[in-house]
N, C-alpha and C positions, 0 to 999 in steps of 0.2 A: 446639046449636054456638051460644053467646053470643056476638053481633056487637059489636064497639067497633063503635057508629051513629056517622057523624059526617058531617055535608054537607061534600063535596070541592067547592069552586066549581071552575070549568072555568078561573077568571085565576088562582088558586092553581096549578092546574098550570102553568100556562104562565110563573109567575114565577117555577116552582125553576129554569127555565133563564136568564131576560131578565130578571128582575125588580131593578133599583138596580141603584148603583154598585157594584162590586165592587174590596175594598181584598184584597190578597195579598201575599206575601213571595213575591219575583221573580216577580210574578204570571205564570201558566201557562194555556194552552186546554189542555182536559181530554180532549176530542177525539183530541186531537195529542198526549198521553202515550206518552214511546217504552214499547218492549214489556216491556224490560228482565229480566223475570226470567219463569217459568209459575208455574203453582198447584203444589201437591203432591198428591201421589196420596192413596186413604184406606185403610184396612184396617179388616176386617172383625172383626178378635179381632188383637192385638199380643203374642200368643203365638203363636211358630213352633211347637211342639209338640205344640201343639195339633190341629194337621191342619186340613186344607180351608181356609185362611187367603187372600184373596183382595183383590188390592188392583185400588184402582179407581182407575182412570187420565186425567187430561182431557189431550187432545191438539187443535190446532186445526192448519189448514192457511195456512202465509203464501201463499198463492198466490189464492186466493179467500174465504179465510177459513171457510170452515167448519168442522166440529166434530166432536167422539167423545170418548164414556166409553167407554174400553176396561177389561174385566175381566178380571184375567188371574191364575192359580193363582202363589203363593209357595210357593217350593220351602223346605226346612228351613233354610236358612242364607239368607234372605233374599233369594234372587236372583231375576230376573224375567225371564222371554221373553215380550214383546207377540206375535210373530208368527204365534203358534197361542192367540188368547184365549179364555176360556170364553165371553165376548160382546162384542158392539160396538153402544153405543147408537144410533150414525146407519142401522149396516144393520137391524139389528131394525127400526126408522122405518120405513128406504125400502122396508121387505121389505114390511111393511103396508101403505103407500100405495101399493105397485107393484100389488099381489093384489088391491087395492083401489081404485078410484077416486074414492069416496068414502072414503077411509077419514078424511081430514083433516077430513073435515064430520060423520060418526057416529060414530067412535070414538076421536078425539081430545079429552080434557074440559078445555080451557082457558077461564079464569076469571080474571076483574077486579074492581074496584071501580065500583061507578056513583056518579052526583054525588045519590044520595041516600042514598048512606051503606053499604051495601050489597052484595055478592059478586052479581056478572051474569052472561053467557056472553059469552065474548070473539068475537062478534059482532056484524056490524053493526045487524043489528035488533034487537039485545038494548040498544046506549049510545046515549046521550046525542046530540042533532044533534052537540051543543059539543064533544064527545068524537071522534066522528066527522070534525068540519072538521080534527082533525090529520092525517088521513088522505088529503084529498084532494089530486089528483084522482083520481078513481077510488076513493071508500072502502072498499067494497064489497070490489072486488078486490083492494085490499092488505089489506085483514083477511083475506082468504079465502089468499092467500097466504102469510102471518105464519102462518097455521094451518098450511098446507102442499102448498095447491093448486097445482099445476104448471101448467097447463093455460094461464095465460098465459106461461111461463117462456118465453128467445128472441123474445119478442113487448115486448107491454105491459114487461113485468117481465125483468131479470136472468137468466137461467138459472144453476142450484145444484148442486154437484154431491150436496148433502144438504140437509135439509132441517131436522138439527139447526143450529146458528151455532158459532160456535167458543165455546171455552172457554180461556181466558185466566186470568186473576188469582181466579177466583171455585173457592173449594176442594170440593170435592166432601165431603160429609157424609154418614156411614152410620149410620143409626139404628138399632136392632133394640130387644133387650131393655133395659131400665131398669138404667142403669149409675153412678149419680150416689154411690148409699151412704149416702143422707141417712140421721139418726137421728131425724130429726122424725116425728111422729103421723102414721099411716098411711100413710108411704112404705115399707117394708117389703110390707105388705098392696097395694100398687101394682105395685110392683115384683115381685111375686111370682104375680098376677094378669096380668103383661104376659111373664110370664119367656119364652114363646113366640114372642113379636112375631116378625115375619116382617120381615127385613130389605130397607130401603131407600135407597136414594140420591139425595139431593138435590145438588142444583148448578146453579147461573145460569150462563148462558149469552149473545153481545152478538148473540140472535134474539130479544133484548127479554124473553125469560119466566126464569122457575125452574121446572128438569123435576124432578120424583117418578119416579126409575123401581126396579124391580121388582129387585132384589140378585142373585137368582137367577136372573132368566129377562133383564135388559135392555128387557122391555116397559117405555114409558114410562105410567105410570099416569094422571096430570094434570101440567097445566103452569099456572103463574098469570105474570099480564103484568103490574108494579105501574104506575099511572097515572102517576107520577113521570116516566116516559120517554116519553108520546104524544106531545110535541113533535114527537118527531124520528123517530119508531120509524117512520114512513112510509117515509125514504126506502130502510129496510132492502130496498126492492122495484126502487127505480130499475136502469136500465143503465148508469148510469154512479155506483152506488153508493162512495163512497169512505166504509172503517170509520169505525165509531162504536162506543165503547163501552156496552154500554146495561146490562146484569143482571151484573156486574161485580165484583163486592163481597166481601169477607169475610162467608162465613156459619158457624154457629155454633147449634147444638142442647146444648137442656139439659131437664135434668126440674123442674117449677116447681109452685108451689101456689097457686091460686087459685081463685075463684068456688065456695070448697068444696070444692076438689078436685086429689087430683094430674093433672099435665100434662107432656108430651112438646112441646115449643115449637121452631121454628128461625125464627131470628133472623136479617136479611142485610141489604146495603148496598148501593150502586149501583157506588163506588169514583168511576172516572170516569166514570161513566152516570150520574149524576145525586145531586141530594141529598137525604137521608133514609133512613129506613131502614123493613122492613116487617117483620111477625111472620104463621106458620100455626102451627097445632096441628097435629099431628102427631104424637097419642099415636094414634089409630085404624088401623086398618088391611085396615081393614071393605070390599071390593070399593067401588071409585068405577064408576057406571054411567051419569051422565049427568054436567052441568054445574049442578045445581039446589045450595040450600041446605040441602038433606036430608042426614042421615047418609048418607046410600049417592052425594050430590053433591059433586062438588069445590069448590062451594062453601065446603062446610063446613067444607073445612080454613084456609079467610081469617080472621085474627084482626083486625089494621089495619095500617094504612099514618104514616108520622107523615116530615111535611113540614115546610119551614121558615114557614109561615104559619099551622102549628096555634098556637093560643096559650103563647107563653112558647118558641118553638122558632126564632125569629129569627138564632139564631147557627146554628145548621145547615147547614154547608157541604156539600157534594160526602163523602159520607160512604165515606171512606178509611178507616177505621176497624173492628176486630175487634169486634164486639159480645162483652160477655157477661153473661152470667144468673146471677145467686147472689139467697142473702138476703141483706136490710142488715137491720141495728139495731131499724128500726122495726117488726119483726116480716112485712113486704111481700119477697117476690122484686120483684128488679125487672132491667130492660135498663141498662146502664152503657155509655157510649160516648162517643168524644173525638169536638168537634162537627164533627170535620172542616176540608178546606180551602175557601176563597173564600166564604166565609160573607160578607153583604150589608156588617156592620162590620167582620170581618177579625180578631174576638177570639179568643181559645182558650180553651175552656171544658170541664168535665167534666159530661155531660150525663145525668142519669140519669131513667130513663123507666117508667113503670107497666107489669110485664110484661105486662097484659090487655089496656088500653087504649092503651099508646105515648105516653100523653097525659106530660107533662115534670111528672115532682116534686119536682126540684132542678138548678138548671143555675148553678156553681162557675166562676165568672171568672177564670183567672187576670191576674196585671197584667203583662205583658205582652202589650199591646192593638197591637203593631207589626206590621203586615200578619201577622195568625199566625193557628194552629189548631193546635187538639190533637190528636196522634193515637191510636191505640191504649191503652186503660189493661190494668193489669194487678191485679187485686184478690185483697185478702193477709187471711184469717182469722190474726189474731196468737194467740188461747187455744186452739183445738183445737174451737170449739162449731160450725164448721161457717156461722157466720156473719161476711160482710166486715166488715174493724176499715177499711184504708185501701186506697188505691189511688196507683200512680203509675203516672204519662204524660209522655211528651215531647209537643216540639212544633217547629213547623218553625223557629222561630227556635233551637232547640238547645237548649231547658231542660228540664231533670228536672224533674218536678215532683211533690208528695206530697199525696194527698188526705186527710184526719183523716173521716172514716165513723162514728166508736165510738158517738158519740150515738142515743138512740132516737127523736129529733124530728127532721126532714129540716131542719128550718130553721136546729139549727144542724152542721151539717156545711159545712166549710170548707176553705181550702186551708191545708193547714200551713205554720208557721214565719211566721205573720204574713204569709201571701203572698210568702214569698223561696223560689227553687226552689233545690233543693239542689244544682245544677250549671248552669253558665251555659257549655254551648262555644263559645269562643273561636273566633268569623272566620276565615278563613285568605284571605289573599288580597283580603280583603275580599266573601268572601261566607260567610255563612250556613252554619250544620253543623247541619244538619235531623235531626231522629230522628223516623223515620218510621215507627217498630217499638215492639211493646208492650214494656214493660221486661222481663227478669226476675228473681226476688229469688229471696233466699237469707238462709240464717243468717252470721253473722258469728262466727270461732272465739272470739271474744274476749267478744260479746252485739250485740246489735240485729241489723238486715241488711242484708247486701249487696244494692243494686240494680246488675244491670248492662245495660245501652245500647249503641248503636255508633250512629255516625254515617252517614248517606249520604241521597241522594234522587235520585230519577230522575224527574220531572215533567213536565220540559221538553228540548229537543233541549240549548239550553242548558247543561242537566245532566251533559251526556254529555261535554259538553267542558272537566268541572272535572278538572285533574289534579290536585289538589291532595292533599295528606296527609287522611286519616280517623284513626278511632281508634274502639278498642273497651274501654269504660269497666268497673270493677267499685267501686261509688262505695259509703260505708259510712252508712251511719244510722243512730247509734246510738235515735234518739228525741228525746232530749234536745237539740239543736244550740242554739246562742244564735244567733237569727235576723240578729245582728250582723257572724256569722264567715260566712254564706252569702249570696253562695252559693260553692263552693269554689272553689278556685282549681285549674285542673287539672296548668297545669305543676308542682306540689307534690305531683302524685301520683305514685305508684313507677312507672315509665317498663323497660316492655318492649319488644323489638325483634323481628321476624321473620326468618329468611335463608332463601334458595332455595337448595338444591344439589341435586347429583345423587345417587339413591341408587345406591351400585354395586351390590347385587343384580338391582336389574329395570331401571336405566338409564335413569328416568325421575325430572325433578324433585321432590323433596318439601318441605317447609318444617322449620324446627325454631328454636325458643323461647330468648331469655337465661332464665335462671332468679334474676334478680333478688329478693331478699327483701323483706319491706316491714316495716318500723319501725312500728308500728298508734299511737304514744304522737307522731309528728309526719303520717305519712299517712294521708290521709283516704281512700284508696281506690285504685287502680292505672289504668295506661292501657297499652294495646298500639299499635304504630303499624303502620298497613296500609301503609307505606311500605316495602318489603317489600327486607330487605339481598341485593345478589346478583340480582335483577329487572334487567333496563335499562329505561329511563326510559320506552320503549313501555308498560311494565307501571305508571305510575303514576296515581292516579287509582281505585284498590281502594274498594272499601267494603261498606257491610251494608243490602241493602236490604227484607229480610226477615227475621224471627224469630229470637230467638236463644232455644236449647235448656239450661235449666242440667238436665245428668244425668252421673251419676258424677262428680263432684265437677268438672264440666270444665263451662265455656260452651260449646255444639255452633253453628257456624254456617254457612253459605255465606255467602262473600264474591264480590264480581263487577267486574268492571273493564268498564264500557261505554264507556271514550274510546278504544278503537280502529278500534271500528264491528263486533267480532266477539262479543265477549263472553268472555271469561275467568272460570273460575270454581273456587272453589278451597271443599274442604272443610278447615274450620279447629279444633281444641278447645283452649281454651287452659285452663290452671288456676284453677280459679274462688277461689282466696284471695290468687292472686299476677298473673293473667294474665301468666303465662307457661309452662316446661317442666313436664309434669306427673312426680311422683313413680316413675313406672317408665312402659315403652310400654304405648301405650295403643291402636295400630292395627299390625292383622295385615298387612303391609306388604307383604311377600312373600310373605303368604295360602299359611301352610304350617300353620296351624291352633296356632301358640303363640305367646304375646307374650314377645318377648324380643328382646335384642342383635340377631337377624339383621331388625330391622325398626328399627332406628336409621341414623345416618348419618350423615358428618360436621359437623355443625352449628356446631364451636368452630371448626376451620380450623386441627386438628394434627394431620393427615393422617391420623388415626387413628378406629376407628369404635369407641366405648365403650362403659359402660350410663352414662356420667355425660348430667347434666339436661340438657345441652344438646347432646347428639347422638339426642337420642328424639323422634321424626317427632311433630310436631302439625300438617298438613295436608297433605292428598295434592288436585292437581289433579282436576279432573272430566273437563268439556267444554266445546269452545267453542260460544258461542251462549249459549241461554238455558237456567235451570235452578231447579227448585224449592228451597222450603227440606226439610231435612232431615225427613222420620219414623222413627221408631225400635220396633222388633219385638224382643221379646227373643229369643234362638235357646236359652240354657241360662244355667246359671250364671254362667259364665265372659264369656256374649261377648253383644253383641248386633248386630241389623244395622241400618245405617243406609241408608236409601231415598231417591235423590233422582230428580224425575223431568227429562226432559233436551228437549230439543228446538235441533236446531241452525236456526240462522236463514239460512232461503234466500230469496235475493230473486228472487220470480217476478212474471213477468208477471198479471195478473189474468187469470184464463182466462175470463173472461165479454167482457174485449174484442176488438174486434175488429181484424185485425192492423196494427201501426203504421205510420204515415204515413212514406213514405219518407223520411231525413233524422233521424227520431229514431231513436235507437239504442236498444233491448229490451235489448241481449245483453251479453255478457261484454264487460268493459272494457279496451282498448285492443288488440282484433281482433277477430273472430268466430271460430264452429265452422259446420263444414258437415255436412251429415246423407245419407246414403245406406239407401237399403234394397235388399239383394242378390238379384240375378236366382232366379227361381225353379230354377233349371239352369245352371251356370259350371261351366268348367274351376277347378281349385285353384291354379290356375300362372296361372290370367286374371283369377280374380275380380270379374265383369263386375257390376253393378250394376245395378237397372230405374230406380231414382231414385234422383235427385242434385239438392241445392241448395244452393247456395253461398248463405252466409250466412244461415241458417237461423234464427240469435238475433236477428238485426239487424231479424229481420220478426216472426216469433212470438216470442218471449221465449227464457229461458233453462232454461224444462220443458218435456218432448215424454211430451206424453200416447201413449204407444201402441196407445190403444184408437184414436185419431185423431192420425194423423201429419199434421200441416198439409200446405198443398200440394198436395194428392190423391196422395199416398204410400201404399201398402200398410201398414196395420195387420196386427196381429196376429189381428184378428177379419174380415180379410176374407173376404169369402168366395169369390177364386178360387185362397186355398192354405190350407194347413192352417195355426193349426190351427182356423182363422174355417170351415172347411165341414164340419166335425163338430164339436159342442158337446162329446161325449164323448171325445175325443183327448186321450189325457194326453201331457203335456209336463213338463220343467223347466225355468228359467230360468237360463241360462249366461251369465258374464259374461269376456270376455280383454282383457286388459293391463287391467288394474284398477290395479295401481303406477304405470302409466305417467300415468293419469288421477285420483288419489287424491280429487280435489277433489270428486269426481264422486257423485252419492246415488241409489240405484235405490232408492222405494219400491213396494213390493209390498202389495197389498189397505190401503194406507195408514197401513203401518209403514216406516220408511224405514233404508237402511243405510247405510253407505260405501259404494262398489264392490269396494274392496278387505274387507273384510268378510263383504259379500257371497260374493265368491272364497275365502276364506279357509273359508267357510262348506261350500263346494261340497268343497272340498280334501278337507275332514274326514269329508264323505258319502263320497267316492269310497272313500276308505282305511278306511272302515269306521271310524273316531275321534272320531264325533260325541257329544258329552257326555253326561253321566245326563240324559233329558227334553230333550234338544235334536234340533231338526227342521230337517230338510231338506227343503220339503215337493213333492210334486208334484201338479201341478194339470189342471183342467178349466175352459172356456169355462162349462158349464153349471152346471145346477144339481147339486149331490153328492147323491148316495142315502145310506140307509142304510147299504149298502157300503162305501161310498164315504169315508163319514163313521168307521168302524170301524177304517180303514186309512190315515188320517188325508190322503185325499187334499182339497185343497181347488179352491172356484173360485175362478178370477183373477175379480174384480171393479175391481182396479186396477194399472194401471203403468206407472210415468213414471221419468221421466230428468230428472234437472236438477243445473246447475252454478251456484254460486254467481259471481257480478258480479265477483269478483277472483281468479278461478281464473289467469288465464294468471299476476299478480301474486306469489301463492304456487305458481308449479310445477304447476299440479293439473289440466292438463288437454295431453293430449299434439300438438307440433305437425306436422304432415305438410302434403304436397302431393297435390290428387284425384287424377292419375294412378298416383301410388306406390299409394295404399289402395284402388285398384279391381285394379289389377294383382296385387297382392297380390305384390308383389316383395322378393328376401333383404332381409331388416332384421338389425340386430345382434341376437346372440342366438337368430335363430331368430323373433320375433316375427309375431303374426300381424299382418295389412294393414297392415306396417309401422309398428304400435304405437297405430293407431286404438283405440277405445273403442269395443268390438265385443259384441251383445246380440243372445243366440241362442235360440229357441226348439227344444229338442233332442226327439224323440219317445222319450216312456216308457211304451209300451205294455205291454210285457213286464220293464219295470225290476225288478230283483230286487238287493238286498245282498248287500255281497261279492262286487267287484267286482274282476276281477284285471288286472294290473298289466303289461305287457310290457314288459320292461325296453330288450331290443333297439329295440324302434318307442315307447318313449314316451309309448305312451299307453293309457286308460282302456278296459276294453271296457263298456259302460252298459248295452245294452241285449240281454239273451239272443238269442243268432242272432246278434250282433255288427255289426248294420246302424249302430248308433251308438259313437263311439270319441271319448273325448274327450282329446286331448294333456296332456302337462305345462304346456306352457305357456297352456293356459285354450280352446283353440278345439276344436270340432269338427273330428273327422278326416271326410275324405268319401270314400264309397263306388268304388273304384278310379278313386280322382284327380280323380270327378265328384263336385261337392254337385248334389243334385238335390232339391227342395224336394219332402217327402213320403217321404225317404227319409233319416231319421235325421235331418237338420236342416230346420228346417220355415218357418223365418225365420231372419232376419238385417240387422241396422244396424250403420253404424259412424258413430261420432260424432269427429272431428279439430278442433281449433284449426287452420285453412288460414292459412301466412304466408309470407313469403316466404324462407326460410334452407333452402329446398330438403328433398327426400325424405329420409325416416329409413332409407336402406340403407347396406349393406356398403360402398359404394364412395363414398358424401358422408359416414361418417360423424365425421369430424373436423372438418370444416365444421360440421355440422349442432351438434355440442357447442358449437363458440364459438358461434355464430350463436346459441343456445338462451342460451348465459348472455351475451350483447349483449342481447340483449332481455329477460329478464329478472332480470338480474342476480345472477345464482346460477348454479354448475355445474349440472347436470342431474345427479340423483342417479342414471340409471342404473336395473338390475333387469330382471328379468322375472318374470311372474308364480309363476315356482318358489323367487323369492325370499320369496313369502308362507307364515306358516308354516300349517301344519294340525295343528298340537297341539291337542289339548281342551283346556276348558279348567283351571285349573293345581286340582290335589288340594288338599282342603283338610283339617282335623284330625286328620292323624296325628302334623306331627312329624315333620323328617328326611325329607319327603316320602315318609309313608306316611296313611294312610285313604281314605276314602272318593272317589270324586271329584268336584270341587266340580259343583253342577250349572250350566249354562251361563248366561249370559248376552248379550246381544247387543252388545260390545264395542264396536261403533264406530257402532251404531243411531241413525239420527239423531233416529228417537222411542226413549227409552230409557230406564229406571229401574237405575241405577248404586246398587251395591251394596256398601260398605265394611264388616267386622266389627272392632268396637269393645270396649274392655272394657266392663264394669259395676261397683260397689263404689265406694268413698271417698265413703262416707256424709254428703255437705254437703245437708243438708238442708231441701227448699226447704218455704215456710210455708205453700203454696197447700191447702187441705182437699184440693182438687185442680184440678191447671191448669187452666185455661178455652181449651185449647183445639178450633180448627177442626175437626181429622180425630176427635175423642173417641176 
């Protein structure tokens, strides 16, 4: 490996974070950046008919910010279920560390850069004293903690649930055989020689590392710690650690030619974690067996780091830009990036870096230098020779720039149109409208190009309060505009609006668009408002925080609204020529496998649903919380699967912190919840409990770890009761009264579901109505055997229940009083424990599918022999009227909002309902778990309800990948020789 040797001074490392006065548009503190969105998953193949398609889904936990990368199979329709993944990187890593206490030292290959400019092991003994100073006090112990040593956790350092840190904004990249398809000399031979190259998945994490995983097994092969983050990385071990971003930026992989050979390289940035970029050579997949710089060593993969202290790189800011890797007209491959935000000079520039060394080849500074920064560029080949000719990029001040790279002399590359932007978005309410994402570019029907961008940013808490109007734009670039007429006046663009209406077929809100047509003699583009007609004022402030996608003649993207603190996300598709309605139905809204009038809604308000353009649906609501941008996979010649990664934002107490000091409220707002663990033996009509904690959440927070129920309560693995007394005991996890506490989340082995969805899954299981490939697992506490694996038995390693802090305000937690819950008094509808959310572990020793439902007793017989039965309302039915731990039901816990409104029983129902409405401002929705549907996932592909059953997805899973089916075709071509997208 030929390294880019450069001396790295310790002063330059520190200057990345602390050097110089910083000028910035609406100055923000990167470490305090709101989450905003999550990274998308990556696919090993974008053609679903190829079979064996796997998605690699990034994940993190809000409570203590541990992370994961989850490999899960993708069904033929693009649906994904994360409950039984192929592997989870955190589990693989933790298991290896647990089996060998020295694994972190002997078998984790972690490298960084030394001050002499060569790769070195990330070890105390190999680092220079100036580098080690950043990790004081206890530098050697902190470095060992970062490597994975857990010996000091809970004492000198904080306790981690996983040694893999949180993965928030860094996108996983799958790399296997070369896929660029270049026509250049030597490339075919290179691609053929590497056609069987094993898959690898690379991703950055906020544990300070870029991780390389084996795509087949999830084993970590090596990791890299960039020096740019050294100044604060030691904090990661602190007991009082406050979350920071570290390796949180975009990743891109591409083939490139340099040093007289073809290579596959990986380039990444830090996002809010730091200023600069780094590159690795990932051509070879030869086994890595140490941390040396030999071909078998992890150090051989490192190429370079670039920082603002490099020659000509002073404009480099926090690296929010997506790197692009391509061949330019000087004959060389290069890395092209936006300079980022909060640079020392506050300018915006396009930076071209030498692909082999990271040195600055050209830095094109734009004319708007008012506290600015350039975002991700998009590179365009205009003549089909696979060499980049143009670049487009937006900036923090809302300008859209074009860069001319057609010359074979880098010194002649320039900002197009005499340095004028194509468009400059007008401020709204005095707030500049940033363009933070790379533009999309396609052909214009009359010649020239169309450049697509959207406004929106979420870099500081103040941005979340911005409820002003944002837009999506299509801007025409003829290539010969008079600079005197630039920038375009966006108010003169064709205007489109979106309308939110209920779809009669699915009883859910969808969005439609106007169908205004452009006059290209007067319109220089179109503009579609994200101020939605039919939405409430609370919905104002919607914006686009992630890249747009141009596919099938449509601009496709996820829009988000962070202003309400919950996060509303929509998947939208606008006609690329007009910004409005499409020429035909494009989303299979009713999931009947057909794109037609049944997918439309009354968008034009004429009280009819027809096939007029304004009735065609262009938007589907996704989920609350955080969403990724979409990725796409081809189902067949008629449709594509659009896959969006989701993570609900749950407010959690940091699990490493001690109980909150009295007077501080760590729990739900406007009240508190009580927690009980039931006695090991009790009469059904008495309902005794062994442990009761008043105001549990005020003391311990809104997350209940069922493996360690604080306050001295019996946990599910307690040795005094099953299943903990026998780690081979089989059991299922049961929820009752889910419909009365719909805000609760159950997290099973790190995968979250709303309790309503878990209850629905249980009902489908009991009814023998699971969807294709849908799983309702049987668990044990001990390690599984090969025989267990063969029948789908899982080891339960993590189980938690949690509530958002606004659970009361949204009617998401059921209120009652202690005596009623303990005594299991008669409640409306016959609900168990007067409606308290109930979690039960039920014996599954002899469990077999095909359970009989007794209509007279309204119960399911679950276990052969009849010792365990589940009532239609969700609770386990006692044997002979007595619950006894070990005889069917092995463990039980209840949670309820302890309020002053009385007992939820039949004698107090009217007063209770009045009190509920007074407390929450809304009438009680009522219902029992019998109302939770047990239908399998809807059928797909047959039209009129015919066809195969749609493979399942976890509809309300808190960690989930949702799938929509959309049309393909409408060949509005993009001019990319290929689009430089992170997931390749």
